[in-house]
py3Dmol code that shows the C-alpha trace and the ligand (Angstrom):
import py3Dmol

protein = """\
ATOM      1  CA  UNK A   1       0.000   0.000   0.000  1.00  0.00           C
ATOM      2  CA  UNK A   2       1.407   3.375  -1.006  1.00  0.00           C
ATOM      3  CA  UNK A   3      -1.079   5.810   0.455  1.00  0.00           C
ATOM      4  CA  UNK A   4      -2.776   4.027   3.345  1.00  0.00           C
ATOM      5  CA  UNK A   5      -0.818   3.369   6.534  1.00  0.00           C
ATOM      6  CA  UNK A   6      -1.488   1.926   9.953  1.00  0.00           C
ATOM      7  CA  UNK A   7      -3.854   1.453  11.619  1.00  0.00           C
ATOM      8  CA  UNK A   8      -2.524   2.882  14.863  1.00  0.00           C
ATOM      9  CA  UNK A   9      -4.281   2.884  18.189  1.00  0.00           C
ATOM     10  CA  UNK A  10      -4.640   6.394  19.468  1.00  0.00           C
ATOM     11  CA  UNK A  11      -6.100   7.546  22.767  1.00  0.00           C
ATOM     12  CA  UNK A  12      -7.999  10.322  21.017  1.00  0.00           C
ATOM     13  CA  UNK A  13      -9.198   8.554  17.870  1.00  0.00           C
ATOM     14  CA  UNK A  14      -9.279   4.887  18.821  1.00  0.00           C
ATOM     15  CA  UNK A  15      -8.172   2.695  15.909  1.00  0.00           C
ATOM     16  CA  UNK A  16      -7.095   5.170  13.234  1.00  0.00           C
ATOM     17  CA  UNK A  17      -6.121   4.383   9.644  1.00  0.00           C
ATOM     18  CA  UNK A  18      -3.873   7.019   8.049  1.00  0.00           C
ATOM     19  CA  UNK A  19      -4.116   8.269   4.474  1.00  0.00           C
ATOM     20  CA  UNK A  20      -1.190  10.134   2.912  1.00  0.00           C
ATOM     21  CA  UNK A  21      -2.229  12.352  -0.007  1.00  0.00           C
ATOM     22  CA  UNK A  22       1.105  13.886  -0.974  1.00  0.00           C
ATOM     23  CA  UNK A  23       4.494  12.432  -1.848  1.00  0.00           C
ATOM     24  CA  UNK A  24       7.098  12.594   0.932  1.00  0.00           C
ATOM     25  CA  UNK A  25       7.695  15.381   1.928  1.00  0.00           C
ATOM     26  CA  UNK A  26       5.414  17.881   0.247  1.00  0.00           C
ATOM     27  CA  UNK A  27       4.224  20.666   2.465  1.00  0.00           C
ATOM     28  CA  UNK A  28       3.407  24.363   2.511  1.00  0.00           C
ATOM     29  CA  UNK A  29       5.459  24.671   5.690  1.00  0.00           C
ATOM     30  CA  UNK A  30       8.868  23.426   6.728  1.00  0.00           C
ATOM     31  CA  UNK A  31       8.358  23.391  10.487  1.00  0.00           C
ATOM     32  CA  UNK A  32      11.555  23.345  12.456  1.00  0.00           C
ATOM     33  CA  UNK A  33      10.023  20.673  14.702  1.00  0.00           C
ATOM     34  CA  UNK A  34       8.676  18.402  11.942  1.00  0.00           C
ATOM     35  CA  UNK A  35       9.197  14.773  12.862  1.00  0.00           C
ATOM     36  CA  UNK A  36       9.156  13.834   9.152  1.00  0.00           C
ATOM     37  CA  UNK A  37      12.307  15.872   8.498  1.00  0.00           C
ATOM     38  CA  UNK A  38      13.016  18.754   6.138  1.00  0.00           C
ATOM     39  CA  UNK A  39      10.360  19.657   3.537  1.00  0.00           C
ATOM     40  CA  UNK A  40      11.799  18.772   0.150  1.00  0.00           C
ATOM     41  CA  UNK A  41       8.853  20.115  -1.887  1.00  0.00           C
ATOM     42  CA  UNK A  42       7.850  23.395  -0.254  1.00  0.00           C
ATOM     43  CA  UNK A  43       4.779  24.590  -2.102  1.00  0.00           C
ATOM     44  CA  UNK A  44       1.391  26.178  -1.719  1.00  0.00           C
ATOM     45  CA  UNK A  45       0.104  24.661  -4.956  1.00  0.00           C
ATOM     46  CA  UNK A  46      -3.169  22.733  -4.758  1.00  0.00           C
ATOM     47  CA  UNK A  47      -3.214  19.880  -7.221  1.00  0.00           C
ATOM     48  CA  UNK A  48      -3.613  16.121  -7.683  1.00  0.00           C
ATOM     49  CA  UNK A  49      -0.351  15.255  -5.989  1.00  0.00           C
ATOM     50  CA  UNK A  50      -1.191  11.540  -6.124  1.00  0.00           C
ATOM     51  CA  UNK A  51      -3.767   9.586  -8.106  1.00  0.00           C
ATOM     52  CA  UNK A  52      -6.940   9.822  -6.034  1.00  0.00           C
ATOM     53  CA  UNK A  53      -8.475   6.685  -7.610  1.00  0.00           C
ATOM     54  CA  UNK A  54      -5.448   4.718  -6.483  1.00  0.00           C
ATOM     55  CA  UNK A  55      -5.927   6.077  -2.946  1.00  0.00           C
ATOM     56  CA  UNK A  56      -9.628   5.167  -2.911  1.00  0.00           C
ATOM     57  CA  UNK A  57      -8.931   1.640  -4.213  1.00  0.00           C
ATOM     58  CA  UNK A  58      -6.325   1.053  -1.513  1.00  0.00           C
ATOM     59  CA  UNK A  59      -8.650   2.383   1.132  1.00  0.00           C
ATOM     60  CA  UNK A  60     -11.549   0.254  -0.090  1.00  0.00           C
ATOM     61  CA  UNK A  61      -9.380  -2.840  -0.186  1.00  0.00           C
ATOM     62  CA  UNK A  62      -8.271  -2.269   3.398  1.00  0.00           C
ATOM     63  CA  UNK A  63     -11.641  -1.288   4.862  1.00  0.00           C
ATOM     64  CA  UNK A  64     -13.432  -4.255   3.228  1.00  0.00           C
ATOM     65  CA  UNK A  65     -11.201  -6.633   5.146  1.00  0.00           C
ATOM     66  CA  UNK A  66     -10.836  -4.714   8.422  1.00  0.00           C
ATOM     67  CA  UNK A  67     -13.954  -3.877  10.351  1.00  0.00           C
ATOM     68  CA  UNK A  68     -12.409  -2.512  13.527  1.00  0.00           C
ATOM     69  CA  UNK A  69     -11.398   0.959  12.266  1.00  0.00           C
ATOM     70  CA  UNK A  70     -12.833   3.945  14.154  1.00  0.00           C
ATOM     71  CA  UNK A  71     -11.312   6.785  12.123  1.00  0.00           C
ATOM     72  CA  UNK A  72      -9.805   7.298   8.674  1.00  0.00           C
ATOM     73  CA  UNK A  73      -7.385  10.190   9.150  1.00  0.00           C
ATOM     74  CA  UNK A  74      -5.847  12.367   6.441  1.00  0.00           C
ATOM     75  CA  UNK A  75      -2.319  12.999   7.702  1.00  0.00           C
ATOM     76  CA  UNK A  76       1.047  11.550   6.741  1.00  0.00           C
ATOM     77  CA  UNK A  77       4.297  13.052   5.567  1.00  0.00           C
ATOM     78  CA  UNK A  78       3.132  16.477   4.417  1.00  0.00           C
ATOM     79  CA  UNK A  79       0.031  18.664   4.169  1.00  0.00           C
ATOM     80  CA  UNK A  80      -3.010  16.595   3.078  1.00  0.00           C
ATOM     81  CA  UNK A  81      -5.089  19.608   2.040  1.00  0.00           C
ATOM     82  CA  UNK A  82      -2.598  20.455  -0.705  1.00  0.00           C
ATOM     83  CA  UNK A  83      -4.328  17.651  -2.584  1.00  0.00           C
ATOM     84  CA  UNK A  84      -7.161  19.242  -4.528  1.00  0.00           C
ATOM     85  CA  UNK A  85      -9.326  16.123  -4.114  1.00  0.00           C
ATOM     86  CA  UNK A  86      -8.807  15.499  -0.402  1.00  0.00           C
ATOM     87  CA  UNK A  87     -12.561  15.865   0.087  1.00  0.00           C
ATOM     88  CA  UNK A  88     -13.192  12.873  -2.177  1.00  0.00           C
ATOM     89  CA  UNK A  89     -11.582  10.614   0.414  1.00  0.00           C
ATOM     90  CA  UNK A  90     -13.846  12.012   3.123  1.00  0.00           C
ATOM     91  CA  UNK A  91     -16.940  11.579   0.926  1.00  0.00           C
ATOM     92  CA  UNK A  92     -15.895   8.070  -0.097  1.00  0.00           C
ATOM     93  CA  UNK A  93     -15.676   6.910   3.514  1.00  0.00           C
ATOM     94  CA  UNK A  94     -18.911   8.669   4.458  1.00  0.00           C
ATOM     95  CA  UNK A  95     -20.807   7.052   1.549  1.00  0.00           C
ATOM     96  CA  UNK A  96     -19.318   3.575   1.658  1.00  0.00           C
ATOM     97  CA  UNK A  97     -18.376   3.050   5.285  1.00  0.00           C
ATOM     98  CA  UNK A  98     -20.788   5.267   7.241  1.00  0.00           C
ATOM     99  CA  UNK A  99     -19.873   3.585  10.528  1.00  0.00           C
ATOM    100  CA  UNK A 100     -16.303   4.952  10.247  1.00  0.00           C
ATOM    101  CA  UNK A 101     -15.518   8.545  11.146  1.00  0.00           C
ATOM    102  CA  UNK A 102     -13.077  10.775   9.283  1.00  0.00           C
ATOM    103  CA  UNK A 103     -10.490  13.218  10.609  1.00  0.00           C
ATOM    104  CA  UNK A 104      -8.085  15.675   8.990  1.00  0.00           C
ATOM    105  CA  UNK A 105      -4.821  16.935  10.438  1.00  0.00           C
ATOM    106  CA  UNK A 106      -3.978  20.167   8.677  1.00  0.00           C
ATOM    107  CA  UNK A 107      -1.470  22.979   9.028  1.00  0.00           C
ATOM    108  CA  UNK A 108      -4.331  25.386   8.164  1.00  0.00           C
ATOM    109  CA  UNK A 109      -2.484  27.107   5.310  1.00  0.00           C
ATOM    110  CA  UNK A 110      -5.060  26.286   2.615  1.00  0.00           C
ATOM    111  CA  UNK A 111      -8.278  26.829   4.572  1.00  0.00           C
ATOM    112  CA  UNK A 112      -8.659  30.427   3.371  1.00  0.00           C
ATOM    113  CA  UNK A 113      -8.735  29.294  -0.282  1.00  0.00           C
ATOM    114  CA  UNK A 114     -12.294  29.325  -1.682  1.00  0.00           C
ATOM    115  CA  UNK A 115     -13.717  25.822  -1.996  1.00  0.00           C
ATOM    116  CA  UNK A 116     -11.301  24.066   0.362  1.00  0.00           C
ATOM    117  CA  UNK A 117     -13.550  24.087   3.431  1.00  0.00           C
ATOM    118  CA  UNK A 118     -16.612  23.264   1.294  1.00  0.00           C
ATOM    119  CA  UNK A 119     -14.847  20.161   0.021  1.00  0.00           C
ATOM    120  CA  UNK A 120     -14.224  18.764   3.513  1.00  0.00           C
ATOM    121  CA  UNK A 121     -17.542  19.600   5.157  1.00  0.00           C
ATOM    122  CA  UNK A 122     -18.384  15.892   5.522  1.00  0.00           C
ATOM    123  CA  UNK A 123     -15.434  15.214   7.840  1.00  0.00           C
ATOM    124  CA  UNK A 124     -16.279  14.476  11.473  1.00  0.00           C
ATOM    125  CA  UNK A 125     -13.200  16.056  13.013  1.00  0.00           C
ATOM    126  CA  UNK A 126     -10.675  18.639  11.809  1.00  0.00           C
ATOM    127  CA  UNK A 127      -7.499  19.335  13.739  1.00  0.00           C
ATOM    128  CA  UNK A 128      -5.982  22.571  12.420  1.00  0.00           C
ATOM    129  CA  UNK A 129      -2.628  23.856  13.684  1.00  0.00           C
ATOM    130  CA  UNK A 130      -1.775  27.356  14.799  1.00  0.00           C
ATOM    131  CA  UNK A 131       1.663  27.748  16.369  1.00  0.00           C
ATOM    132  CA  UNK A 132       2.258  31.476  16.031  1.00  0.00           C
ATOM    133  CA  UNK A 133       0.380  34.711  15.627  1.00  0.00           C
ATOM    134  CA  UNK A 134       3.374  37.018  15.137  1.00  0.00           C
ATOM    135  CA  UNK A 135       4.775  36.842  11.626  1.00  0.00           C
ATOM    136  CA  UNK A 136       8.413  36.702  12.818  1.00  0.00           C
ATOM    137  CA  UNK A 137       7.671  33.753  15.125  1.00  0.00           C
ATOM    138  CA  UNK A 138       5.658  32.040  12.368  1.00  0.00           C
ATOM    139  CA  UNK A 139       8.560  32.428   9.919  1.00  0.00           C
ATOM    140  CA  UNK A 140      11.105  31.164  12.426  1.00  0.00           C
ATOM    141  CA  UNK A 141       9.118  28.137  13.602  1.00  0.00           C
ATOM    142  CA  UNK A 142       6.943  27.190  10.621  1.00  0.00           C
ATOM    143  CA  UNK A 143       9.209  28.398   7.771  1.00  0.00           C
ATOM    144  CA  UNK A 144       6.347  28.834   5.245  1.00  0.00           C
ATOM    145  CA  UNK A 145       6.363  28.661   1.458  1.00  0.00           C
ATOM    146  CA  UNK A 146       6.464  32.062  -0.270  1.00  0.00           C
ATOM    147  CA  UNK A 147       3.322  34.096   0.217  1.00  0.00           C
ATOM    148  CA  UNK A 148       1.954  32.217   3.248  1.00  0.00           C
ATOM    149  CA  UNK A 149       1.511  34.328   6.364  1.00  0.00           C
ATOM    150  CA  UNK A 150       0.324  33.803   9.926  1.00  0.00           C
ATOM    151  CA  UNK A 151      -2.626  36.110   9.178  1.00  0.00           C
ATOM    152  CA  UNK A 152      -3.660  33.801   6.337  1.00  0.00           C
ATOM    153  CA  UNK A 153      -3.598  30.815   8.685  1.00  0.00           C
ATOM    154  CA  UNK A 154      -5.724  32.662  11.249  1.00  0.00           C
ATOM    155  CA  UNK A 155      -8.176  33.757   8.537  1.00  0.00           C
ATOM    156  CA  UNK A 156      -8.473  30.141   7.343  1.00  0.00           C
ATOM    157  CA  UNK A 157      -9.163  28.845  10.853  1.00  0.00           C
ATOM    158  CA  UNK A 158     -11.696  31.612  11.390  1.00  0.00           C
ATOM    159  CA  UNK A 159     -13.571  30.542   8.230  1.00  0.00           C
ATOM    160  CA  UNK A 160     -13.411  26.934   9.365  1.00  0.00           C
ATOM    161  CA  UNK A 161     -14.964  27.802  12.732  1.00  0.00           C
ATOM    162  CA  UNK A 162     -17.769  29.691  10.985  1.00  0.00           C
ATOM    163  CA  UNK A 163     -18.551  27.083   8.335  1.00  0.00           C
ATOM    164  CA  UNK A 164     -17.632  23.637   9.599  1.00  0.00           C
ATOM    165  CA  UNK A 165     -20.308  21.802  11.593  1.00  0.00           C
ATOM    166  CA  UNK A 166     -18.140  18.933  12.849  1.00  0.00           C
ATOM    167  CA  UNK A 167     -15.673  18.938  15.722  1.00  0.00           C
ATOM    168  CA  UNK A 168     -12.589  21.181  15.705  1.00  0.00           C
ATOM    169  CA  UNK A 169      -9.552  20.620  17.898  1.00  0.00           C
ATOM    170  CA  UNK A 170      -6.850  23.242  17.533  1.00  0.00           C
ATOM    171  CA  UNK A 171      -3.287  22.047  17.967  1.00  0.00           C
ATOM    172  CA  UNK A 172      -0.538  24.384  19.124  1.00  0.00           C
ATOM    173  CA  UNK A 173       3.013  23.110  18.991  1.00  0.00           C
ATOM    174  CA  UNK A 174       5.273  24.783  21.526  1.00  0.00           C
ATOM    175  CA  UNK A 175       9.039  25.124  21.115  1.00  0.00           C
ATOM    176  CA  UNK A 176      11.128  26.385  23.996  1.00  0.00           C
ATOM    177  CA  UNK A 177      12.220  29.986  23.621  1.00  0.00           C
ATOM    178  CA  UNK A 178      10.360  30.434  20.320  1.00  0.00           C
ATOM    179  CA  UNK A 179       6.617  30.592  20.910  1.00  0.00           C
ATOM    180  CA  UNK A 180       6.337  30.028  24.662  1.00  0.00           C
ATOM    181  CA  UNK A 181       7.275  33.614  25.501  1.00  0.00           C
ATOM    182  CA  UNK A 182       4.732  35.538  27.504  1.00  0.00           C
ATOM    183  CA  UNK A 183       4.119  37.868  24.556  1.00  0.00           C
ATOM    184  CA  UNK A 184       3.408  35.089  22.047  1.00  0.00           C
ATOM    185  CA  UNK A 185       1.384  32.933  24.426  1.00  0.00           C
ATOM    186  CA  UNK A 186      -0.785  35.942  25.304  1.00  0.00           C
ATOM    187  CA  UNK A 187      -1.386  36.655  21.605  1.00  0.00           C
ATOM    188  CA  UNK A 188      -2.120  33.007  20.883  1.00  0.00           C
ATOM    189  CA  UNK A 189      -4.572  32.782  23.785  1.00  0.00           C
ATOM    190  CA  UNK A 190      -6.290  35.995  22.714  1.00  0.00           C
ATOM    191  CA  UNK A 191      -6.589  34.742  19.128  1.00  0.00           C
ATOM    192  CA  UNK A 192      -7.983  31.385  20.241  1.00  0.00           C
ATOM    193  CA  UNK A 193     -10.562  33.207  22.343  1.00  0.00           C
ATOM    194  CA  UNK A 194     -11.540  35.510  19.476  1.00  0.00           C
ATOM    195  CA  UNK A 195     -11.860  32.527  17.168  1.00  0.00           C
ATOM    196  CA  UNK A 196     -14.218  30.913  19.693  1.00  0.00           C
ATOM    197  CA  UNK A 197     -12.302  27.645  19.752  1.00  0.00           C
ATOM    198  CA  UNK A 198     -13.004  25.495  22.799  1.00  0.00           C
ATOM    199  CA  UNK A 199     -10.712  22.520  22.248  1.00  0.00           C
ATOM    200  CA  UNK A 200      -7.043  23.409  22.400  1.00  0.00           C
ATOM    201  CA  UNK A 201      -4.315  20.795  22.431  1.00  0.00           C
ATOM    202  CA  UNK A 202      -0.789  21.732  23.417  1.00  0.00           C
ATOM    203  CA  UNK A 203       2.003  19.697  21.943  1.00  0.00           C
ATOM    204  CA  UNK A 204       5.776  19.742  22.148  1.00  0.00           C
ATOM    205  CA  UNK A 205       8.616  17.634  20.854  1.00  0.00           C
ATOM    206  CA  UNK A 206       8.526  13.879  21.538  1.00  0.00           C
ATOM    207  CA  UNK A 207      11.168  12.873  19.015  1.00  0.00           C
ATOM    208  CA  UNK A 208      14.000  14.804  17.365  1.00  0.00           C
ATOM    209  CA  UNK A 209      12.633  17.492  15.049  1.00  0.00           C
ATOM    210  CA  UNK A 210      13.887  18.542  11.619  1.00  0.00           C
ATOM    211  CA  UNK A 211      16.288  21.088  13.102  1.00  0.00           C
ATOM    212  CA  UNK A 212      18.476  20.503  16.147  1.00  0.00           C
ATOM    213  CA  UNK A 213      17.832  23.874  17.783  1.00  0.00           C
ATOM    214  CA  UNK A 214      14.171  23.063  18.494  1.00  0.00           C
ATOM    215  CA  UNK A 215      13.819  22.126  22.133  1.00  0.00           C
ATOM    216  CA  UNK A 216      10.746  20.671  23.860  1.00  0.00           C
ATOM    217  CA  UNK A 217       9.102  22.395  26.792  1.00  0.00           C
ATOM    218  CA  UNK A 218       9.623  20.821  30.194  1.00  0.00           C
ATOM    219  CA  UNK A 219       6.546  19.660  32.095  1.00  0.00           C
ATOM    220  CA  UNK A 220       6.711  22.819  34.207  1.00  0.00           C
ATOM    221  CA  UNK A 221       6.880  25.034  31.113  1.00  0.00           C
ATOM    222  CA  UNK A 222       3.927  23.171  29.581  1.00  0.00           C
ATOM    223  CA  UNK A 223       1.895  23.807  32.707  1.00  0.00           C
ATOM    224  CA  UNK A 224       2.840  27.472  32.604  1.00  0.00           C
ATOM    225  CA  UNK A 225       1.799  27.683  28.944  1.00  0.00           C
ATOM    226  CA  UNK A 226      -1.427  25.791  29.669  1.00  0.00           C
ATOM    227  CA  UNK A 227      -2.473  28.459  32.171  1.00  0.00           C
ATOM    228  CA  UNK A 228      -2.998  30.894  29.265  1.00  0.00           C
ATOM    229  CA  UNK A 229      -5.780  28.804  27.709  1.00  0.00           C
ATOM    230  CA  UNK A 230      -9.181  27.598  28.815  1.00  0.00           C
ATOM    231  CA  UNK A 231      -9.196  23.855  29.482  1.00  0.00           C
ATOM    232  CA  UNK A 232      -6.309  22.963  27.196  1.00  0.00           C
ATOM    233  CA  UNK A 233      -5.232  19.371  26.821  1.00  0.00           C
ATOM    234  CA  UNK A 234      -1.531  18.607  26.898  1.00  0.00           C
ATOM    235  CA  UNK A 235      -1.021  15.882  24.315  1.00  0.00           C
ATOM    236  CA  UNK A 236       2.727  15.480  24.129  1.00  0.00           C
ATOM    237  CA  UNK A 237       3.509  11.932  25.208  1.00  0.00           C
ATOM    238  CA  UNK A 238       4.545  11.199  28.795  1.00  0.00           C
ATOM    239  CA  UNK A 239       5.215  14.855  29.475  1.00  0.00           C
ATOM    240  CA  UNK A 240       4.373  14.469  33.122  1.00  0.00           C
ATOM    241  CA  UNK A 241       6.275  11.223  33.471  1.00  0.00           C
ATOM    242  CA  UNK A 242       9.525  12.014  31.677  1.00  0.00           C
ATOM    243  CA  UNK A 243       9.860  15.323  33.479  1.00  0.00           C
ATOM    244  CA  UNK A 244       9.939  13.840  36.942  1.00  0.00           C
ATOM    245  CA  UNK A 245      10.775  17.199  38.485  1.00  0.00           C
ATOM    246  CA  UNK A 246       7.225  18.276  37.696  1.00  0.00           C
ATOM    247  CA  UNK A 247       5.710  15.429  39.657  1.00  0.00           C
ATOM    248  CA  UNK A 248       8.068  15.929  42.566  1.00  0.00           C
ATOM    249  CA  UNK A 249       7.861  19.726  42.651  1.00  0.00           C
ATOM    250  CA  UNK A 250       4.806  21.344  44.103  1.00  0.00           C
ATOM    251  CA  UNK A 251       2.608  22.275  41.097  1.00  0.00           C
ATOM    252  CA  UNK A 252       0.482  24.557  43.281  1.00  0.00           C
ATOM    253  CA  UNK A 253       2.035  27.878  42.183  1.00  0.00           C
ATOM    254  CA  UNK A 254       1.187  26.999  38.587  1.00  0.00           C
ATOM    255  CA  UNK A 255      -2.342  25.905  39.496  1.00  0.00           C
ATOM    256  CA  UNK A 256      -2.793  29.148  41.427  1.00  0.00           C
ATOM    257  CA  UNK A 257      -1.552  31.276  38.543  1.00  0.00           C
ATOM    258  CA  UNK A 258      -4.225  29.571  36.386  1.00  0.00           C
ATOM    259  CA  UNK A 259      -6.894  30.156  39.065  1.00  0.00           C
ATOM    260  CA  UNK A 260      -6.011  33.858  39.186  1.00  0.00           C
ATOM    261  CA  UNK A 261      -7.123  34.044  35.567  1.00  0.00           C
ATOM    262  CA  UNK A 262     -10.419  32.207  36.107  1.00  0.00           C
ATOM    263  CA  UNK A 263     -12.122  29.708  38.451  1.00  0.00           C
ATOM    264  CA  UNK A 264     -11.575  26.062  37.533  1.00  0.00           C
ATOM    265  CA  UNK A 265     -13.211  22.726  38.290  1.00  0.00           C
ATOM    266  CA  UNK A 266     -11.318  19.675  39.452  1.00  0.00           C
ATOM    267  CA  UNK A 267     -11.562  18.336  35.892  1.00  0.00           C
ATOM    268  CA  UNK A 268      -9.907  21.521  34.575  1.00  0.00           C
ATOM    269  CA  UNK A 269      -7.068  21.075  37.049  1.00  0.00           C
ATOM    270  CA  UNK A 270      -6.702  17.410  36.101  1.00  0.00           C
ATOM    271  CA  UNK A 271      -6.506  18.374  32.403  1.00  0.00           C
ATOM    272  CA  UNK A 272      -3.886  21.038  32.991  1.00  0.00           C
ATOM    273  CA  UNK A 273      -1.685  19.119  35.427  1.00  0.00           C
ATOM    274  CA  UNK A 274      -2.129  15.660  33.978  1.00  0.00           C
ATOM    275  CA  UNK A 275      -2.878  14.458  37.513  1.00  0.00           C
ATOM    276  CA  UNK A 276      -5.483  11.783  38.043  1.00  0.00           C
ATOM    277  CA  UNK A 277      -8.544  12.514  40.142  1.00  0.00           C
ATOM    278  CA  UNK A 278      -6.989  11.183  43.331  1.00  0.00           C
ATOM    279  CA  UNK A 279      -3.816  13.322  43.074  1.00  0.00           C
ATOM    280  CA  UNK A 280      -5.709  16.416  41.941  1.00  0.00           C
ATOM    281  CA  UNK A 281      -8.164  16.123  44.844  1.00  0.00           C
ATOM    282  CA  UNK A 282      -5.312  15.649  47.257  1.00  0.00           C
ATOM    283  CA  UNK A 283      -3.398  18.733  46.165  1.00  0.00           C
ATOM    284  CA  UNK A 284      -6.521  20.901  46.113  1.00  0.00           C
ATOM    285  CA  UNK A 285      -7.429  19.686  49.592  1.00  0.00           C
ATOM    286  CA  UNK A 286      -4.005  20.862  50.795  1.00  0.00           C
ATOM    287  CA  UNK A 287      -4.489  24.181  49.011  1.00  0.00           C
ATOM    288  CA  UNK A 288      -7.915  24.652  50.631  1.00  0.00           C
ATOM    289  CA  UNK A 289      -6.496  23.816  54.032  1.00  0.00           C
ATOM    290  CA  UNK A 290      -3.659  26.311  53.614  1.00  0.00           C
ATOM    291  CA  UNK A 291      -6.188  28.998  52.690  1.00  0.00           C
ATOM    292  CA  UNK A 292      -4.502  29.811  49.364  1.00  0.00           C
ATOM    293  CA  UNK A 293      -7.546  28.595  47.421  1.00  0.00           C
ATOM    294  CA  UNK A 294     -11.291  28.784  48.047  1.00  0.00           C
ATOM    295  CA  UNK A 295     -14.245  27.038  46.472  1.00  0.00           C
ATOM    296  CA  UNK A 296     -17.536  28.367  45.219  1.00  0.00           C
ATOM    297  CA  UNK A 297     -20.579  26.711  43.747  1.00  0.00           C
ATOM    298  CA  UNK A 298     -21.622  27.904  40.309  1.00  0.00           C
ATOM    299  CA  UNK A 299     -24.768  26.261  38.916  1.00  0.00           C
ATOM    300  CA  UNK A 300     -24.250  23.334  41.259  1.00  0.00           C
ATOM    301  CA  UNK A 301     -20.629  22.748  40.209  1.00  0.00           C
ATOM    302  CA  UNK A 302     -17.691  23.257  42.552  1.00  0.00           C
ATOM    303  CA  UNK A 303     -15.127  25.717  41.216  1.00  0.00           C
ATOM    304  CA  UNK A 304     -11.760  26.434  42.805  1.00  0.00           C
ATOM    305  CA  UNK A 305     -10.866  30.080  42.894  1.00  0.00           C
ATOM    306  CA  UNK A 306      -8.321  32.552  44.223  1.00  0.00           C
ATOM    307  CA  UNK A 307      -9.861  35.697  45.694  1.00  0.00           C
TER     308      UNK A 307
END
"""
ligand_1 = """\
8
SF4
S 2.968 21.271 8.619
Fe 3.220 19.238 9.467
S 4.145 18.020 7.809
Fe 4.370 20.182 7.255
S 6.406 20.697 7.993
Fe 4.948 21.265 9.590
S 4.872 19.494 10.944
Fe 5.816 18.811 9.031
"""
view = py3Dmol.view(width=600, height=400)
view.addModel(protein, "pdb")
view.setStyle({"model": 0}, {"cartoon": {"style": "trace"}})
view.addModel(ligand_1, "xyz")
view.setStyle({"model": 1}, {"stick": {}})
view.zoomTo()
view.show()
């Protein structure tokens, strides 16, 4: 199989079968953190990068024989929405395998182009990326093809939010010293709020990126970054296990800095810290006892707050 890969078991998507719609490594960005390596074909051209009939035949062949797939996901070694017929894959699955959901991982650089969002309206889940709002940070981290700007990416995501009826999860990749500065995180958080996006996923490096200067955030830095957003999910693997200092250090100052921004439920605190219910309850009990945190009931739900 040339275009279909996996399936892989993923916590978020269950059993997910990948579909690669561009030759390695064709992308409109050349992200310094890309785990697929340097972009060899940096382009913003939408076209039939691979034969779509070949893709659909491979997919059909696989799905006929394998009934345990939860998601077909357009992803792979480049930007799937550079393929002008990406939507045909979504429609094919919807029409022929209605029990399977479809997802698209996109770098958001083509969403502003008329017709692109229309073509993928039948997807169940779209996961657009937005790593930078400032053009200089965008250029440094995402290294776009000529003519692509951070504003274009934001405009595309804004159109997606307005038009798409399925689920949207926005992914933000954080690189130490590049886009985790207070200035950039504040701008990112403000933009996410303006866009009205509720699901934010924070990611950082799990494996070596394309360029050696990209460094992952530590667990503590991820928690600090998470405090800027409402209910973000930290999705980088084992971030709270590999960075043992985070588990051993008292995370309370970081929790409190988040609570100063807004009241949070225990579930919010669990999402931000990565703690399970037992640990989160324990630390909040200590905080309540010390008087640094209070609780209040809002619509029958307990919120932790800092006066
Ligand atoms: S958008 Fe994705 S595939 Fe393209 S360079 Fe960035 S990380 Fe790699």
